[in-house]
C-alpha positions in Angstrom: -197.9 -98.7 -34.5 -194.8 -100.7 -35.8 -196.1 -99.7 -39.3 -196.3 -96.4 -38.5 -192.9 -96.4 -36.7 -191.2 -97.8 -39.8 -192.9 -95.3 -42.3 -191.9 -92.4 -40.2 -188.4 -93.9 -40.1 -188.4 -94.5 -43.8 -189.4 -90.9 -44.4 -186.5 -89.6 -42.4 -184.0 -91.8 -44.2 -185.4 -90.8 -47.4 -184.9 -87.0 -46.7 -181.8 -87.8 -45.4 -180.5 -89.6 -48.4 -182.1 -87.4 -50.9 -179.3 -84.8 -51.1 -176.7 -87.7 -51.8 -179.1 -89.0 -54.7 -179.2 -85.8 -56.1 -175.5 -85.2 -55.9 -174.6 -88.5 -57.6 -177.5 -88.1 -60.1 -176.1 -84.4 -61.1 -172.4 -85.9 -61.2 -173.6 -88.2 -64.2 -175.6 -85.4 -66.0 -174.4 -83.3 -69.0 -174.2 -79.8 -68.2 -177.0 -78.9 -70.2 -179.3 -81.0 -67.9 -178.2 -79.3 -64.5 -180.4 -76.3 -64.9 -183.8 -78.0 -66.2 -186.7 -76.8 -64.6 -188.1 -80.1 -63.7 -186.9 -82.5 -61.2 -184.9 -85.3 -63.0 -182.9 -87.8 -61.0 -182.4 -90.2 -64.0 -180.2 -88.3 -66.6 -181.1 -88.8 -70.3 -177.6 -90.2 -70.8 -174.5 -91.0 -68.3 -171.8 -88.6 -68.6 -168.9 -90.3 -67.2 -166.7 -87.7 -68.6 -167.4 -85.6 -65.6 -165.5 -87.7 -63.2 -162.5 -88.1 -65.9 -162.4 -84.2 -66.4 -162.1 -83.7 -62.6 -159.6 -86.5 -62.3 -157.4 -85.4 -64.9 -157.9 -81.9 -65.5 -158.4 -80.7 -61.9 -155.8 -82.8 -60.3 -158.3 -84.4 -57.9 -156.2 -87.3 -57.2 -153.6 -84.9 -55.6 -156.2 -83.2 -53.5 -157.6 -86.5 -52.2 -154.1 -87.7 -51.3 -153.6 -84.3 -49.4 -156.8 -84.9 -47.5 -155.8 -88.5 -46.6 -152.5 -87.5 -45.4 -153.7 -84.6 -43.3 -156.5 -86.5 -41.7 -154.5 -89.5 -40.9 -151.6 -87.5 -39.7 -154.1 -85.6 -37.4 -156.0 -88.6 -36.2 -152.8 -90.3 -34.9 -151.5 -87.3 -33.5 -154.6 -86.6 -31.6 -154.9 -90.3 -30.4 -151.3 -90.3 -29.0 -151.7 -86.9 -27.2 -155.2 -87.9 -25.9 -154.4 -91.2 -24.5 -151.1 -89.8 -22.7 -152.8 -86.6 -21.5 -156.0 -88.6 -20.5 -154.2 -91.3 -18.8 -152.3 -88.4 -16.8 -155.3 -86.6 -15.7 -157.0 -89.8 -14.7 -154.1 -91.9 -12.8 -151.2 -89.6 -12.0 -151.4 -87.4 -8.9 -149.6 -84.1 -9.2 -149.8 -80.7 -7.9 -152.4 -78.6 -9.8 -153.8 -81.6 -11.8 -157.6 -80.7 -11.4 -156.7 -76.9 -12.0 -155.0 -77.8 -15.4 -157.7 -80.1 -16.5 -160.1 -77.2 -16.1 -158.0 -75.1 -18.1 -157.7 -77.9 -20.9 -161.6 -78.0 -20.9 -161.7 -74.1 -20.8 -160.0 -74.1 -24.4 -163.1 -76.0 -25.8 -165.0 -72.6 -25.3 -162.7 -70.6 -27.3 -164.0 -70.2 -30.9 -161.4 -71.4 -33.7 -161.6 -68.0 -35.4 -160.1 -66.5 -32.4 -157.0 -68.7 -32.7 -156.5 -68.5 -36.3 -154.4 -65.4 -36.8 -152.1 -66.2 -33.8 -151.6 -69.8 -35.4 -151.1 -68.6 -38.9 -148.3 -66.3 -37.3 -146.6 -69.0 -35.9 -146.9 -71.3 -38.8 -145.3 -68.4 -41.0 -142.7 -67.7 -38.3 -141.7 -71.6 -38.4 -142.0 -71.5 -42.3 -144.6 -73.9 -42.3 -146.9 -72.3 -44.8 -148.1 -74.6 -47.6 -146.6 -77.6 -45.9 -148.3 -80.8 -44.4 -146.7 -80.1 -41.0 -148.5 -76.7 -41.1 -151.6 -78.3 -41.8 -151.4 -81.3 -39.1 -149.3 -80.1 -36.1 -151.6 -77.3 -34.9 -154.5 -80.0 -34.8 -152.6 -82.8 -33.3 -154.0 -81.8 -29.6 -157.7 -82.2 -29.0 -159.1 -80.9 -25.6 -162.2 -83.0 -26.4 -160.0 -86.0 -27.0 -158.3 -85.4 -23.8 -161.5 -85.3 -21.9 -163.0 -88.3 -23.5 -160.0 -90.5 -23.0 -159.7 -89.4 -19.2 -163.4 -90.3 -18.6 -162.7 -93.9 -20.1 -159.6 -94.3 -18.0 -161.5 -93.4 -15.0 -164.2 -96.3 -15.7 -161.5 -98.8 -15.5 -161.0 -100.4 -11.9 -157.9 -99.4 -10.3 -157.5 -102.9 -9.1 -156.2 -103.8 -12.6 -153.5 -101.3 -12.7 -152.5 -102.3 -9.1 -152.1 -105.7 -10.2 -149.8 -105.0 -12.9 -147.8 -102.7 -10.8 -147.2 -105.6 -8.5 -146.1 -108.0 -11.2 -143.5 -105.3 -11.9 -145.0 -103.2 -14.9 -144.1 -99.6 -15.2 -146.1 -96.8 -16.1 -145.7 -96.9 -20.0 -146.4 -100.6 -19.8 -149.4 -100.4 -17.8 -150.8 -98.1 -19.9 -149.8 -99.8 -23.3 -150.6 -103.6 -22.2 -153.4 -103.2 -19.6 -155.3 -99.9 -20.1 -155.2 -99.4 -24.0 -157.0 -102.7 -24.7 -159.8 -102.0 -22.2 -160.5 -98.3 -23.9 -160.6 -99.5 -27.6 -164.3 -98.2 -27.9 -163.1 -94.7 -26.7 -160.3 -94.9 -29.2 -162.3 -95.9 -32.1 -164.8 -93.3 -31.2 -162.1 -90.4 -31.1 -160.6 -91.5 -34.3 -163.9 -91.4 -36.1 -164.8 -88.1 -34.9 -161.1 -86.8 -35.5 -160.9 -88.1 -38.9 -164.3 -86.9 -40.0 -163.7 -83.5 -38.6 -160.4 -83.4 -40.4 -161.7 -84.6 -43.7 -164.2 -81.8 -43.7 -162.1 -79.1 -42.3 -162.2 -76.0 -44.7 -161.1 -72.8 -42.6 -157.5 -73.8 -41.7 -156.5 -75.5 -44.9 -157.9 -72.6 -46.7 -155.5 -70.3 -44.7 -152.4 -72.1 -44.3 -152.2 -74.1 -47.5 -153.0 -71.4 -50.3 -150.6 -73.3 -52.9 -152.4 -75.5 -55.6 -150.7 -78.8 -54.9 -151.3 -78.4 -51.1 -155.0 -78.0 -51.3 -157.3 -80.4 -49.5 -160.3 -81.8 -51.4 -162.8 -79.4 -49.5 -160.8 -76.3 -50.4 -160.4 -77.5 -54.0 -164.3 -78.0 -54.4 -164.6 -74.4 -53.4 -162.0 -73.1 -55.6 -164.0 -74.7 -58.7 -166.7 -72.1 -58.3 -166.6 -69.2 -60.6 -168.1 -67.2 -63.2 -168.2 -70.3 -65.4 -169.1 -73.0 -62.9 -169.5 -76.5 -64.3 -171.7 -77.9 -61.5 -171.6 -81.3 -63.0 -167.8 -81.5 -62.5 -168.2 -80.1 -58.9 -170.8 -82.7 -58.0 -168.7 -85.4 -59.6 -165.8 -84.2 -57.2 -168.0 -84.0 -54.2 -169.1 -87.6 -55.0 -165.4 -88.5 -55.1 -164.7 -86.7 -51.9 
């Protein structure tokens, strides 16, 4: 049974890794070998020039920098807002708290496409088209992040917070020095999800950052496709991404 289990797991791992192997292999092939009828994982010669072309001619370094700035800024913003809102919903008592939290959860059911046009109009009114703030600010609050951090804060015994309050700590100090160290796994989980989603985001950067210098790496890869598509360069760019 153990041998069969490992065989099944190995097969699943191979199927999962196959597209990545093909991507890296294609990025190192000459363009003439991309369209061969036979499956060829090992190129006849390594064409490192595909990476050089992508980096120098297609300005990939700029697009990668844009993606890093946007994903990092969005992740930091989501962590700050999720911690503050999650702690408020979990620990503070105020009128309408539960109803407001349900409203926040309800926003998770609204498709992104519904809010795309209003968000774009607001960005245009603010003059944030083709800017980093236009890419980052609308994505700095996450209903999922608020929900996740609230659940983590609720799992912490209230006696720890009471002890800190008796010692003279205010709300902010309790949050920063007592609660935050205890929800580190939640912060790490939220940071990974947010950074990954922001890095792979395509629709919003395509709409709000149409200028060449402000493109993120995902939009840049899509823009390389045309009538004369060099798939080797695209695969090299995808590998770098």
